[in-house]
Steps between C-alpha positions, in 0.01 A plus 500: 500500500788707367616820672349705216156351564516540878605865489307591185246783520209276396576247774534777757171655387320167529647443846394852604143436383499177700609683817235769448231233449612329822434814703176588322346150515615380842229455763436800724464495877703334774821343368702220656873532558569282192272717285662823622844349437392413147374856455839637607676258264279603210559866585877443496464320166306802370786731600752271328286501184474880506875538544565242227279678250653838592854363465416335169359825365806693617735252330308517171469878489771656287623848585396769258766651280486874451578681177624852567475771237498382140634157584857617555494372859350173626475432875437146623455407868645170625237223510425289807718223349802735518525543122405773254224429249420707191201481268623548143297482181635224276345538154219689674438234768575593865756257644625495859879474509731423789794742481810278485833682484669158489333417168656635184190491279124531519351154553133430444322211663311268267168640628599865452649432154172341388300792645721742303419322173817297460446160335690301763409163346704580187810645670838332476620452858867476408649716774584412858492707817645412837256588776478441873277201416742354247541527126196586285444523125431841349385642167608841377235724342445867429196682638350794317480719809581529869306796644547650845374839618408622153846422363536212254801303392442343160633172354649372822668159541359273772529135594210266566570258783413138433488423874270592786502865610277693739588835343664624185842651570611853418875481449780750445457521123174689554605680819797647312256693278466734800757770579485439875398209721486547876385279786466690824267498800290210375439659161630439148533816288554487124572823310536569127 
């Protein structure tokens, strides 16, 4: 099995149900040393399952961004992965972005581009981008709208990444639409 299957929530849930069934269906009464040892082992496995599910939920939960006032100030807590994530409407579709001050442009993953109504199959992937994982092909497009905190930026240039990406990237081209960007005390603050 791959690591994703072993640590996946469904696998952990099934394992947890198995441990619960063990304790509910085991014979009652006097228990031998081997049976008590097995009970302790199953109990320990139950604790591991509970911690695994809790950790998995913590890793998947994104911090909530706060819009202050009329959208002039956005506050984003640092996520458990150490990065800042923003939910931005792309053509009316909420997309989770990883804030990447090392990226110059906004880069949409294939999945997010499709969700936002971009016809990825008919794009010309003529550009190249150098990433930590090597060189990838990109296609430049314009989106009708990027909306965050009630403030929209219209007709904005983005790139669609032809490679694998976990998150779309929010680069400096969009971040520079704000008057002030500050990272302090585990929080990203954007002000217009």
